[in-house]
Every structure is written in structure tokens, then in C-alpha cells.
C-alpha positions, 0 to 999 in steps of 0.5 A, a space after each residue: 174153572 179147572 177140569 177137576 172142579 168141573 168134574 166135581 160140580 158135574 157129579 152133583 148134577 146126575 148119578 154116575 154112568 159109564 157113557 158120557 150120558 144116559 137118557 130117559 125115555 123122554 131124552 132127558 139126561 138121567 146120568 153122566 160120567 165124569 167128562 159128561 158131568 164136567 161138560 154140563 157144568 160148563 153149561 154146554 149142550 150135551 149133544 156137542 160133546 166130543 174129544 175135540 170139543 173137550 180139548 178146546 174147553 180144557 186144554 189139559 185133556 190133550 196132555 199125554 199122561 200115564 193112566 194111574 190104573 194100568 200105566 198106559 200112556 194116553 191123552 188125559 181126556 181119554 183116560 178120564 172118559 174111557 180108562 177110569 170112567 167107564 166099566 164098558 171097556 175094561 181097558 185098565 182092569 181086564 175083565 174086572 171092569 172097575 170104574 173109579 168114582 168121579 171124586 176119585 177121578 177129580 182128585 187124580 186130575 187135580 194132581 195133574 193140574 197142580 203139575 202145570 207150570 205157568 208159561 211166561 208171556 212176552 210183552 215186548 223184547 225186554 219184559 215178560 210176565 207170568 200168568 198166575 192163577 187167580 185161585 
């Protein structure tokens, strides 16, 4: 699945929070951010989540893009996890600390995913095929 699909699926699992995960007294997950929910949607253990780990699962997260809120350039994964999904840092909005909903983040990520162009795979010196999404 794509990152945007995983964000949407993850949003069904828990309420939204501004960290990857919030935990109850018994250390069970009680809430998750867009990236944390996407990680859980991929059936990964919550303790393994890091920027390096999510770049391996969703290579698009390493792509540099402009944040739609503040227009800073950063890796897509960083923008999702910190700029748009967190109200702790207020990076985009100064002291306003506006947090996007996970659905809104998923819609923005999907718009980036749709810009991805399939790259040809060389079979031999004379033939090439294009990878095409099965969706």
C-alpha cells in the first residue's frame, strides 16, 4: 500500500496525537499520529519506528518537498511527522501550533504520490519495461 493509504488505515486504529504514539498506564497504544498510524497499518511493532525505518518502508518519505503550510523544504516524512502532524513544535505556524488532521495529511501525501513517474527497468540492452501500479 501507499503511504497515503496507510495513513488513512492507521487513522482508523486510534485517535490522533502529536507524537508517534501516546501510551496508557499499561503501555498500550492509546493514540497515534499520521506516521505512527501508518506504521501500525503496516503491522510493524511500534518500538521500531524511526525516520530510517519509515524511509525503508515508504521510499517517498525521503523525497524533498515543500511543506504546504510553511513552504520550507524538507523530507516528506519529516513534514508529515513534525510539520503537519505535531502541535508540539509549531514549526509551520509559529505559536499557533495548528495540527492537520490525518485525512488532510493523507490527501496531501496522495497528491505527491500521484506525481511519481514510473522508471523503466532494463531487461537487457535492447528492451525495457515500465513498472505500472496495480491499482
